[in-house]
Steps between C-alpha positions, in 0.01 A plus 500: 500500500839408347565323169727221388865573408423624141293795623559814682341621814475854649403667815167607351391136519568523871289810528812709575579821325879455505760344279620152597846617599333742739259239644597307811323167550512235773463138376380243752745221435409152634792318344273341241493536127198730478628781720854456360368553141305811619823644649690415174236675278498813708875520509524437124268796438719736699303538820673554839432161648528395858435131596355410835470153643314422822634272772176361647604217741783300649607298195706254724166380641342419166538166320592657167455318170451608134176665431476702824513876507696750720750243612862600573600403147256756367676794665831378344342462158344847520841636594665317207248644256550847638877473449445374148279795420723743693211638715492585868363224714373505862372230736242616751440293814129474561511178700317636808226657296456194285477270805243720683285595207520195274620181675318553828177597333531195272526273809210666678277479192554124469411458873170671423427237233570743221710453184738805501687652203827633640617625164225752501590609855859538396413724198267701720762567771872463449494528119250763400509692815846481657692450162277778357611738780864397449482586132341834581775572755751441223319761294427245231239596241364153478495150660534226241420126556502183305133405560301383206243782525405759243470866604329751262506871579159648409454877541799507733371223722658161522268200437587129561420237241569130450810444297537355149624165635205385713697194609729742693224734621591637843230757542323283769790558732503877448137593582608691813698753289385852569446762231802700626714186478372407161574847362862457612537130399581366161487140370709470179417134436126550456510457126758217488458126506738319752702332222578843344612625850753211514612574146576861599693374804715291265552793261607709804734220598350474855612205708139442618352449151430133566427520875185313602191706598397525866235243586462501875425752769847634584501407866332156428733372226404131545127566489455372856287778651404299804864453620572873474183591687568238772840668566338842531186375688583173691132475602400462133491118512215471745294198406130523430210341326424446129125509449253484213257777418244347736737516787586129518861433618683301232855517634774709657746760369833627631446874453281713272817644344526172304188576296372753247151542341451268201782262610444140399826324572634441850162492679546127571132428542363222281144485377271420203580843350812710468502748788601864473568755765184716508561725795751563776367604837813615684312605817357145547822352354286301246557415143175448297510265196237405244416453132661715230172673410484621862796725421301718271478867614267761366585804715801630680552788745823696469671761712812729493412589147738694284362689198718596204208657329176689580286230670166697456566520117685180411281261699160615368481193285628146505874455552734198507691374805778255575504313829830320455813600307476221250120511479284618213315825474153459646206724405354654811303789655645718775293666767706799612307564819493141622851420374346181348588332175237269340619258234274457195592129520619318803871458563675208682752505782497872594677560831510789750847658503527495130462807284218608281633719223271710272541518117318675230560491110522818309644618173854485629488149652387349823543750776562429871259702715637397841397223733463387859544210739236231524351511847215239468330292244132396441 
């Protein structure tokens, strides 16, 4: 954890038994204010800082606008900040990996009637796997990012916690982090509110101090998922039936990719009650709609689980889960053998393809225990 400008940091806070001037760190620089501040703080304290920015897709094919991430402007901004801080800066081309492991999977997931989270897949692959390996190849002692996540080293083991600024909490997107990765990673902004981060950027005289935050998925900057998927999968707009929960046909749709669980707007079916998307049956190419209360879910099955803890010890009592990035913490029970989560109270609008992330309060805060992908709901 790093502190604001009026405090000192040292390598011991990173769990490294070396002086800062002898400690080489790689900072993942997205071109935004958060990662730029992290690079500035590390440089100010005397670390050997290397900035790395990832080129993830063909920027000329993206309709760029303010509020997107990883656009061509971001590489330029990261380079300007690196020059200002007088640190080495490299751009790594991961376009092919990003396309195959993030964009293609995103499209396939929507075709299955799921609601994918490509930012998690990106962290799991090109960022915390390939960038991790690149930092190791540079003989760096640590990989530093601008995520709003708190890491606490307990008995030599890194543990992940929610940050001080819960409005910026990014732990949901990092549940696939392995223990080896977490021990190597550091998140300096975990104890800072966002407005303090921007104040530090201004004090460091960084040009990105007032740059807007990223709002959209980087390769879907206008929020139009369906158009992106249609380009990748031309068959995605196959028409089908919209039915109620009794199987009655109420209308037609132009592709299941236009719908997500819990959706209300855009269904274009009138009735005595507001209709919500209850289920998407991709195999039958059907969209099931119904009343809001029919969205309530009590149990979910998850797979591809990643544990950042001891599951047999930490799950022996009730835990809390999140089933969407902006959602609340939900008290639940977890059956380790069945890979089943049971909510103590029902939850609305849970969709396969989303993540279920495990949390548990302790004396140091709210710890992230890991998580998995939602396979089915009951």
